[in-house]
C-alpha positions as CSV (number, residue, x, y, z in Angstrom):
1,M,147.9,52.9,51.3
2,S,144.9,51.0,50.3
3,S,143.3,52.3,47.1
4,K,139.9,52.2,48.8
5,T,141.0,54.5,51.6
6,A,139.9,58.1,51.2
7,W,141.3,61.1,53.2
8,L,138.5,63.3,54.5
9,T,138.4,66.2,56.9
10,L,136.9,65.7,60.3
11,S,134.2,68.2,59.3
12,E,133.2,65.7,56.5
13,I,133.0,62.6,58.7
14,V,131.5,64.0,62.0
15,E,127.9,64.3,63.0
16,D,128.8,66.7,65.7
17,I,131.7,68.1,67.8
18,I,130.5,69.0,71.2
19,D,132.5,72.0,72.6
20,R,131.2,73.6,75.8
21,R,134.1,76.1,76.1
22,G,133.3,79.0,78.4
23,V,130.2,77.3,79.9
24,T,130.0,77.4,83.7
25,P,127.1,76.7,86.1
26,L,127.0,80.3,87.1
27,K,126.4,81.4,83.5
28,L,123.5,78.9,83.3
29,G,121.9,80.2,86.5
30,G,123.2,77.6,89.0
31,D,126.2,76.3,90.8
32,F,128.1,73.1,91.5
33,C,126.5,70.7,94.0
34,D,127.4,67.7,96.1
35,A,125.7,65.1,93.9
36,G,124.1,64.7,90.5
37,H,125.8,64.7,87.1
38,R,129.6,64.5,87.2
39,V,131.5,67.2,85.4
40,I,134.6,65.8,83.7
41,S,137.6,67.9,82.9
42,A,140.7,67.5,80.8
43,K,142.5,66.2,83.8
44,V,140.7,62.9,83.8
45,L,141.9,61.9,80.4
46,K,145.1,59.9,81.0
47,N,146.7,57.0,79.3
48,R,144.1,57.0,76.5
49,K,141.3,56.4,79.0
50,I,139.2,58.2,81.6
51,D,140.4,58.2,85.2
52,L,137.8,59.9,87.3
53,D,140.1,59.8,90.4
54,A,142.5,62.2,88.6
55,D,140.5,65.3,89.4
56,E,138.2,66.6,92.1
57,A,134.7,65.4,91.7
58,R,132.2,68.2,90.9
59,Y,128.5,67.8,90.1
60,V,125.6,69.8,88.7
61,D,121.9,69.1,89.2
62,S,119.5,67.9,86.4
63,A,118.3,71.4,85.5
64,I,121.8,72.7,84.8
65,Y,122.7,69.4,83.1
66,K,119.9,69.8,80.6
67,K,121.1,73.3,79.8
68,W,124.8,72.4,79.6
69,M,124.5,69.1,77.7
70,K,121.8,69.7,75.1
71,S,123.4,66.8,73.3
72,P,124.2,64.1,75.9
73,L,127.4,62.0,75.6
74,Q,126.8,58.8,73.7
75,K,128.5,55.5,73.1
76,D,131.1,55.8,70.3
77,D,131.9,59.4,71.1
78,V,135.6,60.2,71.2
79,L,136.8,62.7,73.9
80,M,139.8,64.8,73.2
81,T,141.5,67.5,75.2
82,S,141.7,70.9,73.4
83,E,144.7,72.2,75.5
84,A,146.7,71.8,78.6
85,P,147.6,69.2,77.4
86,L,146.4,69.0,73.8
87,G,145.5,65.7,72.2
88,E,144.7,63.4,75.2
89,L,142.0,60.9,74.1
90,A,139.4,58.6,75.5
91,Y,136.7,56.4,73.9
92,L,133.2,56.1,75.3
93,N,132.0,52.5,75.2
94,K,128.5,53.4,76.6
95,D,126.1,56.3,76.9
96,T,126.8,58.5,79.9
97,D,125.2,61.4,81.7
98,W,128.5,63.2,82.4
99,V,128.9,66.9,81.8
100,L,131.6,67.9,79.3
101,G,133.8,70.4,81.1
102,Q,136.1,73.0,79.6
103,R,139.2,72.1,77.4
104,L,137.3,69.0,76.1
105,F,135.8,68.1,72.8
106,A,133.4,65.2,72.2
107,I,133.8,64.1,68.6
108,R,130.8,62.1,67.3
109,P,131.4,60.5,63.8
110,K,128.6,59.8,61.4
111,K,127.9,56.1,62.0
112,S,127.6,55.4,58.2
113,V,131.1,56.8,57.6
114,M,133.3,55.9,60.5
115,S,133.3,53.8,63.6
116,G,133.8,55.7,66.8
117,R,136.4,53.3,68.0
118,F,138.2,53.4,64.7
119,L,138.3,57.2,64.9
120,Y,139.7,56.9,68.4
121,Y,142.7,54.9,67.0
122,V,143.0,57.2,63.9
123,L,143.5,60.2,66.2
124,Q,146.5,58.3,67.8
125,T,148.4,57.9,64.5
126,Q,151.5,60.0,63.8
127,N,150.3,61.7,60.7
128,V,147.0,62.8,62.1
129,R,148.5,64.0,65.4
130,A,151.1,66.0,63.4
131,D,148.2,67.6,61.6
132,I,146.4,68.4,64.9
133,F,149.5,69.9,66.5
134,G,150.4,71.7,63.3
135,R,147.0,73.6,63.5
136,A,147.5,74.4,67.2
137,S,148.2,77.9,68.5
138,G,149.9,79.2,71.6
139,T,153.5,79.2,72.8
140,T,153.4,78.4,76.5
141,V,150.3,76.2,76.2
142,Q,149.3,74.7,72.9
143,G,145.6,74.5,72.1
144,I,143.3,74.0,69.1
145,R,140.1,75.7,68.2
146,Q,137.1,73.7,66.9
147,A,137.3,75.4,63.5
148,E,140.9,74.2,63.1
149,L,140.1,70.7,64.4
150,R,137.4,70.3,61.8
151,M,140.0,70.8,59.0
152,V,142.2,67.9,60.3
153,K,142.3,65.1,57.6
154,V,141.8,61.4,58.6
155,P,142.0,58.2,56.6
156,V,138.6,56.6,55.9
157,P,138.8,53.0,54.7
158,P,135.8,50.8,54.0
159,M,133.6,50.1,57.1
160,P,134.4,46.3,57.2
161,Q,138.1,47.1,57.5
162,Q,137.4,49.8,60.1
163,L,135.6,47.4,62.3
164,A,138.2,44.6,61.8
165,V,141.0,47.0,62.8
166,S,139.1,48.6,65.8
167,D,138.1,45.1,67.0
168,F,141.7,43.9,66.8
169,L,143.2,46.9,68.6
170,G,140.2,47.0,70.9
171,N,140.8,43.5,72.1
172,I,144.4,44.4,73.0
173,D,143.1,47.5,74.9
174,D,140.5,45.5,76.7
175,R,143.1,43.0,77.8
176,I,145.3,45.9,79.0
177,S,142.3,47.3,80.9
178,L,141.6,44.0,82.6
179,L,145.3,43.7,83.6
180,N,145.2,47.2,85.1
181,E,142.1,46.3,87.1
182,T,143.8,43.2,88.4
183,A,146.9,45.2,89.4
184,A,144.7,47.8,91.1
185,T,142.9,45.0,93.0
186,L,146.2,43.5,94.2
187,E,147.5,46.9,95.3
188,G,144.3,47.4,97.2
189,I,144.9,44.2,99.0
190,A,148.4,45.3,100.1
191,L,147.0,48.7,101.2
192,A,144.3,47.0,103.2
193,I,146.8,44.7,105.0
194,F,149.0,47.8,105.8
195,K,146.0,49.7,107.1
196,C,144.9,46.8,109.3
197,W,148.3,46.3,110.9
198,F,149.9,49.7,110.9
199,L,147.1,52.3,111.0
200,D,144.2,50.6,112.8
201,F,146.5,48.3,114.8
202,E,143.9,45.5,114.7
203,P,146.2,42.7,115.8
204,V,147.3,44.7,118.8
205,R,143.8,45.8,119.7
206,A,142.6,42.2,119.5
207,K,145.4,41.2,122.0
208,V,144.6,44.1,124.3
209,D,140.9,42.9,124.3
210,G,141.9,39.3,124.9
211,Q,140.6,38.2,121.5
212,T,142.0,35.9,118.9
213,V,143.9,37.8,116.2
214,E,142.1,37.1,112.9
215,G,144.1,36.1,109.9
216,L,147.3,35.2,111.9
217,D,148.5,32.0,113.3
218,K,149.6,31.8,116.9
219,S,153.3,32.3,116.3
220,S,152.6,35.3,114.0
221,A,150.2,36.9,116.5
222,E,152.8,36.6,119.2
223,L,155.1,39.0,117.3
224,F,152.6,41.9,117.9
225,P,152.6,43.9,121.2
226,N,149.7,43.5,123.6
227,S,149.7,47.1,124.8
228,F,149.9,50.7,123.6
229,Q,152.2,53.6,124.5
230,S,151.8,57.3,123.9
231,K,154.0,59.1,121.4
232,N,153.3,62.8,120.7
233,D,149.8,62.4,122.1
234,T,149.2,59.5,119.7
235,A,148.8,55.9,120.8
236,I,151.1,53.4,119.1
237,P,151.9,49.8,119.9
238,E,154.4,49.3,122.8
239,G,158.0,49.0,121.6
240,W,157.3,50.6,118.2
241,S,158.6,54.1,117.3
242,V,157.9,57.0,115.1
243,K,160.8,58.4,113.1
244,T,161.2,60.7,110.1
245,M,161.9,59.7,106.5
246,G,165.3,61.3,106.8
247,E,166.1,59.0,109.8
248,V,165.0,55.7,108.2
249,S,166.4,56.4,104.7
250,S,168.8,58.4,102.7
251,V,166.5,61.0,101.0
252,G,167.8,62.1,97.6
253,I,166.5,64.6,95.1
254,G,166.8,64.4,91.3
255,K,168.2,67.1,89.0
256,T,167.7,68.5,85.5
257,P,170.6,69.5,83.3
258,P,170.4,72.9,81.5
259,R,167.4,72.6,79.1
260,K,169.0,74.9,76.6
261,E,171.8,72.4,76.2
262,Q,170.0,69.6,74.4
263,Q,173.0,67.4,74.1
264,W,172.4,66.1,77.6
265,F,169.0,64.8,76.8
266,S,168.2,61.7,74.8
267,S,165.5,59.4,73.4
268,N,167.8,56.4,73.3
269,A,166.8,53.6,75.6
270,S,170.4,52.7,76.1
271,D,170.9,55.9,78.0
272,V,169.8,56.5,81.6
273,R,166.0,56.6,82.2
274,W,165.0,60.0,83.6
275,A,161.6,60.2,85.3
276,S,159.5,63.4,85.4
277,I,156.3,64.4,87.1
278,R,154.5,63.5,83.9
279,D,156.0,60.0,84.0
280,M,155.0,59.6,87.6
281,G,151.4,60.3,86.6
282,Y,151.4,57.3,84.3
283,Y,153.0,54.8,86.7
284,K,150.7,52.5,88.6
285,V,153.1,51.0,91.2
286,F,156.4,50.5,89.4
287,A,158.4,53.1,87.6
288,T,159.4,51.6,84.2
289,K,159.5,53.6,81.0
290,T,160.3,57.3,80.8
291,N,159.6,59.9,78.1
292,E,163.2,61.1,78.2
293,Y,166.7,59.8,79.0
294,L,169.9,61.5,80.1
295,T,173.2,60.7,78.6
296,K,175.8,59.1,80.8
297,L,177.9,62.2,80.3
298,A,175.1,64.3,81.7
299,I,174.8,62.0,84.8
300,D,178.5,62.5,85.5
301,K,178.9,66.2,84.6
302,F,175.9,67.4,86.6
303,N,176.2,64.9,89.4
304,V,172.7,63.5,88.9
305,R,171.9,60.9,91.4
306,V,171.1,57.4,90.0
307,V,168.3,55.8,92.0
308,P,168.8,52.1,92.8
309,D,166.4,49.4,91.8
310,N,163.4,48.8,94.1
311,T,163.5,52.3,95.6
312,T,160.4,54.4,96.4
313,L,160.0,57.6,94.5
314,M,157.7,60.5,95.5
315,S,156.8,63.7,93.7
316,F,156.9,66.8,96.0
317,K,156.7,69.7,93.6
318,M,153.8,70.8,91.3
319,T,151.9,67.6,92.0
320,I,152.5,66.3,95.5
321,G,152.4,62.7,96.5
322,R,152.7,60.7,93.2
323,L,154.4,57.5,94.1
324,A,156.2,54.6,92.4
325,I,158.9,52.0,93.0
326,T,161.8,51.8,90.6
327,D,162.0,48.8,88.4
328,G,165.8,49.0,87.7
329,E,168.1,51.9,88.1
330,M,167.0,55.4,86.9
331,A,167.4,59.1,87.4
332,T,164.7,61.7,88.2
333,N,164.2,65.4,87.9
334,E,164.3,67.8,90.9
335,A,160.6,67.5,91.6
336,I,161.0,63.9,92.7
337,A,162.5,62.6,95.9
338,H,163.7,59.0,96.5
339,F,164.2,57.0,99.7
340,K,167.3,54.8,99.6
341,L,167.4,52.1,102.2
342,E,170.5,50.6,103.8
343,K,170.9,46.8,103.4
344,N,170.2,46.3,107.2
345,S,167.2,48.6,107.2
346,V,164.2,47.5,109.3
347,L,161.8,48.9,106.7
348,T,161.4,48.0,103.0
349,S,160.6,50.0,99.9
350,E,157.2,48.4,99.8
351,Y,156.4,49.4,103.3
352,I,157.5,53.0,102.6
353,Y,155.4,53.0,99.4
354,L,152.2,51.8,101.3
355,H,152.9,54.2,104.1
356,L,153.1,57.2,101.8
357,K,150.0,55.9,99.9
358,H,148.0,56.3,103.1
359,F,149.8,59.5,104.1
360,D,147.8,62.8,104.3
361,F,150.0,65.2,102.4
362,S,147.8,68.1,103.2
363,S,149.1,67.8,106.8
364,L,152.5,69.1,105.6
365,S,151.3,72.6,105.0
366,S,149.4,75.2,107.0
367,T,149.1,77.4,103.9
368,S,146.5,77.3,101.2
369,S,149.1,76.1,98.6
370,I,150.8,72.9,99.6
371,A,152.8,73.0,96.4
372,D,154.5,76.2,97.6
373,A,155.1,74.8,101.1
374,V,156.7,71.4,100.5
375,N,160.5,71.3,100.0
376,S,163.2,68.7,100.5
377,K,163.4,69.6,104.3
378,T,159.7,68.9,104.6
379,V,160.1,65.6,102.8
380,R,162.8,64.5,105.1
381,E,160.6,65.3,108.1
382,I,157.6,63.2,107.0
383,P,156.8,60.9,110.0
384,I,156.8,57.2,109.6
385,L,155.9,54.4,112.0
386,V,158.7,51.9,112.6
387,P,157.4,48.6,114.0
388,D,159.4,45.7,115.4
389,K,161.7,44.2,112.8
390,R,160.0,40.8,113.1
391,V,156.6,42.3,112.3
392,V,158.0,44.1,109.3
393,E,159.5,40.8,108.1
394,L,156.2,39.0,108.6
395,F,154.4,41.8,106.6
396,Q,157.0,41.7,103.8
397,N,156.5,38.0,103.5
398,R,152.8,38.6,103.0
399,I,153.0,41.4,100.5
400,A,156.1,40.5,98.5
401,P,154.2,38.0,96.3
402,I,151.5,40.7,95.7
403,F,154.1,43.2,94.5
404,S,155.8,40.5,92.4
405,S,152.5,39.8,90.7
406,I,152.0,43.5,90.0
407,K,155.4,43.8,88.5
408,N,154.7,40.8,86.2
409,I,151.4,42.4,85.2
410,T,153.1,45.7,84.5
411,S,155.6,43.9,82.2
412,E,152.7,42.2,80.3
413,I,150.9,45.5,79.9
414,E,154.0,47.1,78.5
415,T,154.5,44.2,76.0
416,L,150.9,44.5,74.8
417,T,151.2,48.3,74.6
418,N,154.3,48.0,72.4
419,I,152.5,45.5,70.2
420,R,149.5,47.8,69.8
421,D,151.5,50.9,69.2
422,T,153.7,49.2,66.7
423,L,150.8,47.8,64.7
424,L,148.4,50.8,65.0
425,S,149.7,53.0,62.2
426,R,150.2,50.1,59.8
427,L,146.7,48.8,60.4
428,I,145.1,52.2,60.0
429,S,147.0,53.0,56.8
430,G,146.2,49.6,55.3
431,D,149.9,48.6,55.0
432,L,149.0,45.7,57.2
433,Q,145.7,44.0,56.4
434,I,143.4,42.0,58.6
435,A,141.7,39.1,56.8
436,L,137.9,39.5,56.8
437,D,135.7,36.5,56.9
438,N,132.8,36.0,54.3
439,E,130.1,36.7,56.9
440,T,131.6,40.1,57.7
441,L,131.9,41.0,54.0
442,E,128.4,39.9,53.2
443,S,126.9,42.0,56.0
444,F,128.2,45.1,54.3
445,A,127.4,44.0,50.8
446,D,125.0,46.1,48.8
């Protein structure tokens, strides 16, 4: 540890910890509305960043906002979930007019003592997280009160070193964010092509209207039908069919060995990767790393299915409709189904993935709780359009390079993430130093 690094409590280094626990629009004399100031919840903090799509959008008007957020969120604030789950983090790189919902803290450090981005990285280190979780309470759901959070101790090195470390780690995170955006754009292109061909049937409609099929050469356009047929009161292209997932694939369900028998579970990467609902929430397109592994003995003893490489996964319990494609063999728990294809299958895993991405899972249930209604039988009965094999092959040729690029990007993201996580604690502690140039040092000289 650097001799210049002090350990102080959060209470000593923060300007404010915004905690709006228990506040609701009703208590402030109003209600949620259709537009205005977005209310963010603990659900939107994922993968150390904010994902606004992870929760239902709720808003309040300006009058309620002013009462709720007497201190607006600012650049350099660090958001942290207080429970369910505890300790998820995000860094604000700009001022925002969001409303801080329940189960969230906004930690604002004193600018003269600690950089906000440095605090964001400090709160990720093993020692500090151990302190946070050690002060938590609750058995089923762990949570921490603001009074306990303020007593958590953090390392405070000199400001030049803080900025050097946060800039270094921040550059890695910025690169990861850019790669994630690129992957999302590529996935969006694949989804758009799927929608055009297999939901809106634009090539077929163009031929029915006697128009040129845009984006396709003559030989490719000829593969599409020039008329529609009716199937279950729905118009689909002539010669195509609608089947169920159980008819086009072998639908398998994962399994969990007895939790009380910990010998079946592992953290060893040489064992079998075992995906959970939580893991599915972190995957973008490809299922790669898992938080837990199963021993090979567990796989054999409990007859846990091993999912083949390049197979579509879908969560169908607790959280419905999370999707991924396996990158290598892996197992899953019982809340995840997989769709194994035969070698001579007309469809591909990419086609199934894109189909399910567009699928309205609420249509599976006539009850208020879809989570209670969906079971393995329901999953097998999910309908899927089966086009002519030549059209699927044409589609696969279009989207295979896109998915290959996404897989390469995912690999690069994991490499950068491993580098960041490996260096983070050593940089924060001062065991690994970043050289500071004279200009940086002089700017902080007395």
